[in-house]
C-alpha positions in Angstrom: 82.8 150.3 80.8 82.3 151.2 84.4 82.5 147.4 85.3 85.8 147.1 83.4 87.3 150.1 85.2 86.2 148.6 88.5 87.7 145.2 87.7 90.9 146.9 86.5 91.2 148.9 89.7 90.7 145.7 91.7 93.3 143.8 89.7 95.7 146.7 90.1 95.1 146.7 93.9 95.6 143.0 94.1 98.9 143.1 92.1 100.1 146.0 94.2 99.5 144.0 97.4 101.3 141.0 95.9 104.2 143.2 94.8 104.4 144.8 98.2 104.5 141.3 99.8 107.2 140.3 97.4 109.2 143.4 98.2 109.3 142.4 101.9 111.6 139.5 101.1 113.7 137.9 98.5 111.9 134.7 99.0 111.0 134.2 95.4 112.4 130.8 94.8 110.1 127.9 95.6 112.3 126.2 98.2 111.0 124.7 101.5 112.5 125.3 103.9 113.7 128.6 102.5 117.5 129.0 102.8 119.2 131.4 105.1 120.9 133.6 102.4 119.8 133.7 98.7 121.1 135.9 95.9 119.2 135.3 92.7 121.3 135.9 89.5 120.6 135.9 85.8 120.6 132.8 83.6 120.0 129.1 84.0 122.0 125.9 84.3 120.4 123.3 82.0 120.5 119.7 83.0 120.9 117.1 80.3 121.4 113.3 80.4 125.1 113.8 79.8 125.7 116.4 82.6 128.3 114.8 84.9 128.3 114.9 88.7 131.8 115.0 90.3 131.6 113.1 93.6 134.9 111.9 95.0 133.9 110.6 98.5 131.6 107.7 99.3 129.1 110.0 101.1 128.9 112.4 98.2 128.4 109.6 95.7 125.5 108.2 97.8 123.9 111.7 97.9 124.4 111.9 94.1 122.8 108.5 93.7 119.7 109.6 95.7 119.6 112.9 93.6 119.6 110.7 90.5 116.7 108.5 91.8 114.6 111.6 92.1 115.7 113.0 88.8 114.9 109.8 87.0 111.4 109.5 88.6 110.5 113.1 87.8 112.5 114.1 84.7 113.0 110.8 83.0 116.8 110.7 83.1 119.7 110.5 85.5 123.3 111.9 85.4 126.6 110.1 85.2 128.6 110.2 88.5 132.3 110.5 88.1 135.4 110.8 90.3 137.5 112.4 87.5 137.3 116.2 87.1 135.0 116.7 84.1 135.4 119.2 81.3 132.6 121.6 80.5 129.3 121.9 82.3 129.1 119.8 85.4 127.8 119.6 89.0 130.8 119.7 91.3 130.4 118.3 94.8 133.1 119.3 97.2 133.1 117.8 100.7 134.9 120.4 102.8 136.1 119.5 106.3 136.3 123.1 107.3 132.6 123.9 106.4 130.6 125.4 109.2 128.6 122.6 110.7 127.7 119.3 109.3 124.4 120.5 107.8 125.5 123.8 106.3 126.2 124.2 102.6 127.2 126.7 100.0 125.5 126.4 96.6 126.7 128.5 93.6 124.7 128.0 90.4 125.7 129.6 87.1 124.9 128.8 83.5 128.1 126.9 83.3 128.4 125.0 86.5 126.8 124.0 89.8 129.3 124.2 92.7 128.1 122.6 96.0 130.4 122.7 99.0 129.6 121.3 102.4 130.1 118.4 104.7 128.2 115.1 104.5 124.7 116.2 105.4 125.3 119.6 103.8 126.0 118.0 100.4 122.8 116.0 100.7 120.7 119.1 101.7 122.3 121.2 98.9 121.2 118.6 96.3 117.7 118.6 97.7 117.7 122.3 97.2 118.8 121.9 93.6 116.0 119.3 93.0 113.4 121.8 94.3 114.8 124.5 92.0 114.4 122.5 88.8 111.8 123.9 86.4 111.0 123.2 82.8 112.0 125.9 80.3 111.8 125.4 76.6 111.5 121.7 77.2 114.7 121.6 79.3 115.2 120.8 83.0 116.7 124.1 84.2 118.0 125.5 87.4 118.0 129.2 88.0 121.4 130.9 88.7 121.8 131.8 92.3 124.2 131.9 95.3 122.7 130.1 98.3 124.4 129.9 101.7 122.3 127.8 104.1 122.3 126.2 107.6 119.5 125.2 110.0 118.4 127.1 113.0 117.9 123.9 115.1 119.9 120.7 115.3 116.8 118.5 116.0 114.1 118.6 113.4 111.7 115.7 113.9 108.5 113.9 113.1 107.0 111.2 115.3 105.1 108.4 113.6 102.9 106.2 115.8 102.7 102.7 114.3 101.3 101.1 117.4 97.7 102.2 117.3 97.7 101.4 113.5 100.5 99.5 111.8 102.1 100.9 108.6 104.2 98.9 106.1 107.9 99.4 105.6 107.1 100.8 102.1 105.0 103.6 103.6 107.7 104.4 106.2 110.2 104.7 103.5 107.9 107.0 101.5 107.7 109.2 104.6 111.5 109.1 105.0 112.0 110.2 101.4 109.7 113.2 102.0 111.4 114.0 105.3 114.8 114.1 103.7 113.5 116.2 100.8 112.3 118.8 103.3 115.4 118.5 105.5 114.1 116.8 108.6 116.7 114.8 110.4 114.9 112.8 113.1 112.2 110.2 112.9 110.8 109.3 116.3 109.3 105.8 115.8 106.6 105.0 118.4 106.8 101.3 118.4 105.0 100.1 121.5 101.6 100.9 123.0 98.6 99.5 124.9 97.1 98.6 121.5 100.1 96.9 119.9 103.8 96.0 120.1 105.6 96.4 116.7 109.2 95.2 117.0 110.5 91.7 116.9 112.4 90.8 120.2 114.0 87.4 119.8 114.2 86.7 123.5 110.5 87.3 124.0 108.6 85.8 121.0 105.1 86.3 122.6 105.6 90.1 121.9 105.0 89.4 118.2 102.8 86.3 118.6 100.4 88.0 121.1 101.2 91.6 121.8 101.4 92.7 118.1 97.7 91.7 117.4 94.3 92.8 118.6 91.1 91.1 117.5 89.0 94.2 117.0 89.1 98.0 117.1 86.4 100.5 118.2 84.7 102.5 115.4 84.1 106.2 115.5 85.3 108.7 118.1 86.0 107.4 121.6 82.8 109.1 122.9 80.5 108.2 120.0 79.1 104.9 121.3 78.6 103.7 124.9 79.3 100.9 125.1 81.9 100.8 122.3 81.0 99.3 119.0 83.8 97.2 117.4 84.7 96.6 113.8 85.3 92.9 114.2 88.5 93.1 112.1 91.8 91.8 113.5 94.6 94.3 113.3 98.3 94.1 113.9 101.7 93.5 112.5 105.3 94.0 113.4 108.7 94.8 112.0 111.3 92.0 112.0 114.7 93.1 113.2 116.0 92.9 109.7 113.2 95.2 108.5 113.9 97.7 111.3 117.6 97.6 110.4 116.7 98.3 106.8 114.6 101.3 107.8 117.5 102.6 109.9 119.9 102.2 107.0 117.4 103.8 104.5 117.0 106.8 106.9 120.7 107.2 107.5 121.3 107.5 103.8 119.0 110.5 103.9 120.8 111.8 107.1 117.8 111.0 109.3 118.4 109.3 112.7 115.6 106.9 113.8 114.9 107.2 117.5 112.9 104.2 118.8 110.4 104.5 121.6 109.8 101.6 124.0 107.0 102.8 126.4 107.5 102.4 130.1 106.3 102.0 132.8 102.8 102.7 131.5 101.1 102.1 128.1 102.0 98.5 128.7 98.7 96.6 128.2 99.9 94.8 125.0 103.0 93.5 126.8 101.0 92.4 129.9 98.6 90.5 127.7 101.5 88.3 126.8 103.5 88.4 130.0 101.2 89.2 132.9 103.9 88.4 135.4 105.6 91.7 134.5 102.8 93.6 136.2 102.5 94.9 139.7 100.8 91.8 141.2 101.6 88.2 141.8 100.1 86.0 139.0 98.7 82.5 139.3 97.2 80.7 136.4 97.2 83.9 134.4 95.3 85.8 137.0 96.5 88.6 139.4 95.9 87.9 143.0 93.5 90.3 144.8 94.6 94.0 145.0 94.0 95.2 141.4 91.7 98.1 140.6 88.5 97.5 138.6 89.8 98.3 135.1 87.9 97.1 132.0 89.0 95.2 129.0 88.3 96.1 125.3 84.8 94.6 125.5 83.8 97.0 128.3 83.9 94.2 130.9 85.9 94.2 134.1 89.3 92.6 134.0 88.3 90.6 137.1 92.0 90.6 138.1 92.9 88.8 134.8 96.0 90.5 133.4 96.3 88.0 130.4 93.3 89.6 128.5 93.5 90.3 124.8 95.4 93.3 123.5 92.9 96.2 123.9 91.2 97.7 120.9 90.0 100.9 122.4 91.9 104.2 123.1 92.6 106.3 126.1 94.8 106.0 129.2 94.9 102.4 130.5 95.6 101.4 134.1 98.0 98.6 133.3 101.6 99.3 134.3 104.9 97.4 134.7 105.7 96.4 138.2 108.8 97.8 139.9 110.2 94.3 140.1 113.5 92.7 139.1 111.6 90.5 136.7 110.2 93.6 134.9 113.6 95.4 134.9 115.3 92.3 133.5 112.7 92.1 130.8 113.1 95.8 129.8 116.9 95.6 129.9 116.7 92.5 127.6 114.4 94.3 125.3 116.5 97.5 125.2 119.7 95.4 124.6 118.1 94.1 121.4 116.8 97.6 120.5 120.2 99.1 120.9 121.6 96.4 118.5 119.1 97.5 115.9 119.2 101.3 116.4 122.5 103.2 116.6 120.7 106.3 117.7 122.4 108.2 120.6 118.9 108.6 122.1 116.4 105.9 123.2 112.9 107.2 124.0 111.3 105.5 126.9 107.9 107.3 127.0 107.1 107.9 130.6 103.8 109.6 129.9 100.3 109.0 131.1 101.1 106.6 133.9 98.2 106.1 136.3 99.5 105.1 139.7 96.4 103.2 140.8 97.9 99.7 140.5 101.0 100.8 142.4 98.8 102.3 145.1 97.1 98.9 145.6 100.1 96.8 144.9 101.8 95.2 147.9 104.9 94.7 145.7 105.1 98.4 144.7 104.5 99.7 148.3 107.3 97.5 149.6 109.7 99.2 147.0 108.5 102.6 148.1 109.3 101.8 151.7 112.6 100.1 151.0 113.9 102.9 148.8 112.5 105.6 151.2 110.4 107.2 148.4 107.7 109.8 149.2 105.0 108.4 146.9 104.2 106.7 143.7 105.4 109.7 141.7 108.9 109.2 143.2 108.5 105.5 142.4 108.1 106.4 138.7 111.2 108.5 138.9 113.0 105.6 140.6 111.9 103.3 137.8 113.1 105.7 135.1 116.4 106.4 136.8 117.0 102.6 136.9 116.4 102.4 133.1 118.5 105.5 132.4 121.5 104.0 134.3 121.3 101.0 132.1 121.1 103.1 128.9 124.0 105.3 130.0 126.1 102.3 130.9 125.6 101.2 127.3 126.6 104.6 125.9 123.0 105.8 125.2 120.9 108.8 126.4 117.3 108.7 127.6 114.5 110.9 126.2 111.1 110.9 127.8 107.8 112.8 127.7 107.6 115.7 130.2 105.9 113.5 132.8 109.4 112.1 133.6 109.8 115.4 135.6 107.3 114.1 138.2 109.1 112.9 141.3 112.4 114.2 140.2 114.2 114.1 136.8 116.7 111.4 135.9 120.2 113.0 135.9 121.0 112.9 132.2 117.5 112.7 130.7 116.3 114.9 127.8 112.7 116.1 128.0 110.2 116.1 125.2 107.7 118.7 126.2 104.2 117.9 124.9 101.8 119.3 127.5 102.5 122.8 126.3 105.9 124.3 127.0 105.9 124.3 130.8 107.8 121.0 131.1 110.4 122.1 128.6 110.9 125.4 130.3 111.3 123.7 133.7 113.7 121.2 132.3 115.8 123.8 130.5 116.0 125.9 133.7 117.3 122.7 135.4 120.0 122.4 132.8 118.5 119.5 130.8 118.2 119.4 127.1 114.7 119.8 125.6 112.8 119.1 122.5 109.7 121.2 122.0 106.6 119.3 120.8 103.6 121.1 122.4 100.2 119.7 121.7 98.9 123.3 121.2 100.9 123.7 118.0 102.5 120.4 116.9 100.0 117.5 117.4 99.2 116.6 113.8 96.4 114.3 114.8 94.2 117.4 115.4 91.6 118.7 113.0 92.6 121.1 110.3 89.3 123.1 110.1 87.3 124.8 112.8 84.1 123.1 111.4 85.0 119.5 112.3 82.1 118.1 110.3 84.0 119.0 107.1 87.1 117.0 108.1 87.9 113.3 108.5 87.6 111.9 112.0 90.4 113.1 114.3 91.1 112.9 118.0 90.1 116.5 118.6 91.6 119.9 118.7 92.1 122.4 115.9 95.5 123.0 114.3 95.4 125.0 111.1 98.5 125.5 108.9 99.1 129.0 110.0 99.2 128.1 113.7 101.9 125.4 113.0 103.9 128.0 111.0 103.5 130.6 113.9 105.3 128.3 116.4 108.6 129.4 117.8 110.6 126.7 119.7 112.5 129.1 121.9 110.4 130.4 124.9 111.1 134.0 125.7 111.1 133.2 129.4 114.4 131.4 129.1 117.7 133.2 129.5 120.2 133.1 126.6 122.1 130.3 128.4 119.0 128.3 129.1 117.8 128.7 125.5 120.9 126.6 124.4 119.2 123.6 125.9 116.4 123.7 123.4 117.7 121.3 120.8 114.8 121.7 118.4 111.3 120.8 117.5 109.1 117.9 116.6 105.5 117.2 115.5 103.7 114.1 116.6 101.3 112.0 114.5 99.3 109.8 116.8 97.3 107.2 114.8 94.2 106.2 116.9 92.1 107.6 114.1 94.5 107.2 111.3 94.3 103.7 109.8 95.3 104.3 106.2 98.2 105.6 104.2 96.1 108.3 102.6 94.9 109.5 105.9 98.4 109.6 107.3 99.5 111.8 104.5 96.4 114.0 104.7 97.2 114.8 108.4 100.9 115.3 107.8 100.8 117.5 104.7 100.9 120.5 104.2 101.5 121.0 108.0 104.8 119.2 107.8 106.0 121.8 105.3 105.2 124.5 107.8 107.1 122.6 110.4 110.1 122.3 108.1 110.4 126.1 108.1 109.8 126.3 111.9 112.7 123.8 112.4 115.1 125.3 109.8 114.5 129.1 110.2 114.6 131.5 113.1 111.5 133.4 114.2 112.8 136.6 112.5 113.4 134.8 109.2 109.9 133.3 108.8 107.1 134.9 106.7 103.8 133.1 106.3 102.7 135.2 103.3 105.8 134.3 101.2 105.6 130.7 102.4 102.0 130.3 101.2 102.1 132.5 98.1 105.6 131.9 96.7 106.7 128.4 97.9 103.8 126.2 99.0 101.9 126.2 95.6 104.7 124.6 93.6 105.6 122.1 96.4 102.0 121.0 96.8 101.6 120.4 93.0 104.8 118.4 93.2 103.5 116.3 96.1 100.4 115.5 94.0 102.8 114.3 91.2 104.5 112.1 93.7 101.3 110.5 94.8 101.2 112.2 98.2 97.6 112.6 99.5 97.9 116.0 101.2 95.0 118.2 102.5 94.2 120.9 100.0 94.4 124.1 102.1 92.0 127.0 102.1 92.7 129.7 99.5 93.7 133.2 100.4 90.4 135.1 100.0 90.7 138.9 99.8 87.6 141.1 99.9 88.0 144.8 99.3 85.7 147.7 98.5 85.6 148.8 94.8 86.1 152.5 94.9 83.9 153.2 91.8 80.9 151.1 92.7 81.1 150.5 96.4 80.6 146.8 95.8 82.7 143.9 97.1 85.7 143.0 95.1 86.6 139.3 95.7 89.9 137.7 94.8 90.7 134.0 95.5 94.3 132.7 95.5 94.7 128.9 95.8 97.8 127.5 97.3 98.3 124.6 94.8 100.0 125.7 91.6 97.7 125.5 88.5 94.6 124.6 90.5 91.2 125.7 89.5 88.6 127.4 91.9 84.8 127.0 91.5 82.6 129.3 93.6 79.1 130.5 94.4 77.9 133.7 96.1 74.3 132.7 96.7 75.0 130.5 99.6 74.4 127.2 97.7 76.9 124.4 97.1 80.1 125.1 95.2 81.4 122.2 93.1 82.7 121.9 89.5 79.2 122.9 88.2 79.6 126.3 89.8 81.3 129.5 88.5 84.9 129.0 87.5 87.1 131.6 89.0 89.3 133.5 86.4 90.0 136.9 88.0 88.8 139.1 90.8 85.1 139.7 90.6 82.4 142.1 91.9 79.9 140.4 94.2 76.2 141.2 94.3 75.0 143.8 96.8 72.7 142.4 99.5 69.3 143.9 99.7 68.2 146.3 102.4 68.2 144.6 105.8 69.9 141.4 104.5 73.0 140.1 106.1 76.3 139.4 104.5 76.5 137.1 101.5 78.4 133.8 101.7 81.1 132.9 99.3 81.4 129.1 99.0 84.3 127.7 96.9 86.1 124.5 96.2 89.6 124.0 94.8 90.4 121.4 92.1 94.1 120.4 91.7 95.8 119.7 88.4 95.4 116.0 89.1 91.7 116.3 89.5 91.4 116.1 93.3 88.7 118.3 94.9 89.2 120.1 98.2 86.6 120.4 101.0 84.0 123.1 100.3 85.1 126.3 102.1 83.0 129.3 103.2 83.7 132.9 103.7 81.3 135.7 104.6 81.5 138.6 102.2 81.6 141.6 104.4 82.7 145.1 103.4 86.0 146.0 105.0 
């Protein structure tokens, strides 16, 4: 009887904490990112195959068609779309020119009607919210009654996908775009060129896809695991035809996502120079650079021996190869960018500008002549000269330049936008100079980092430690900026570099659920965010849904609460997984926890350690409704 009272007291405490958390916020609906204003009302709107959608404009009809695609895949039926005002229950889409902002919307759901008002993107986002609200009640697809007024905190909400280190198919890119639209991202930064591979067809330079898009082998393990490197012996590569790239742009635009292409310069150019060595910093004869290069090495760990037409490298890191500041190189880049601009209507073109070793310029007679002729102080100013030349070309063609924060070195190009990745320092400096900024610091938004402190429990990553809560904690607006300077912070982006991400499953594992935390960082202000309501009230249903959609997310650690049972003085342990309807299996004796262990059903009293013994260890694993098992997690059971 004493045990029952103790358990009852623990459960009561647990429910009280949950109720207190719930009382902090009205964030009870499972929507990510959570809307700005929500008023939950009584009743449900029931969707049936005959429920019409009134959509009079072409954009509204396209959003309704995408809504139907999701509905058909997940509910087994779609709805008729009409331009005539329907009688009875219906979904009414009203495209209002006077709505506040293109991305804002007003959603009013009653048992009789769903009224959605907004401009083009707002209609699309409002329908994504409706999709997230659908639940099954009495065998019917039902939407809870509510009034939702919503708009994003930031105009730029992005994800960067690196397809150069490892190539991903158009089908996988489209899958990511579907998910980005669903969670209200509006920018996909597409990293298309790198030392290890060029991924876009350029008709004027066919060797970019014949040579630069392929490497004959790739190192295995972490960069520092084997010296010399060990290679897998498997050719890797691929590229997108211009028609495939245009299809990706079209597909993204339907989901109100702008694709921003990145063409790296002047560094990260080894793949290009493997095909066109004459674009480097040295004179070339019979495929070899004349004396003056530095002793770099190729992907076999052997010296280049001044041969710039080596294979595309299959190892990572910062490479010495760099475009020369020559008319031939500028003409090549302008030709490439001309074809890029024909494919991508984006206002912005990303030119990289990061990690540019100046060694070859230091030893290059060609580069030194340019420095002297242009009266530049050093090689850093030569990089700024190089980028300003490209920016003028882009501006002349009605486009804007984005670069990584290294473009600040030597003086920033006049109209450039800075993407701040080495922390926030570059972004703060650029904003104070009056330049627009996108925050993407590697401290909080590099999704190629490990997701657990114990790296041995995780798949191979580049390094670092970036848990879900740290992503959620990020605020894109630095407090050191004045109110006027803060206006230059356009938004936020996470980057997924793929040196160690060769498969679709691994891409998704590193993106999710961290991308869901980023969705709220990008949509909500600092004051509106609440990690507890995010993890307890919204994340579980969305992760269960991702599993149903065949997305291979990382199963996050549960919320483990350990309290002192007042009656017995023993540890009361509660475990709350963040995947809806998941099961938890645990041990408290320090041995392995798998599906042969204790099945968690309710808060339990843990054993008391013997005199002189240290804390006990709770080990647990989470099994999703689809049967996937998490990593094994560990928590020390210490009395509070």
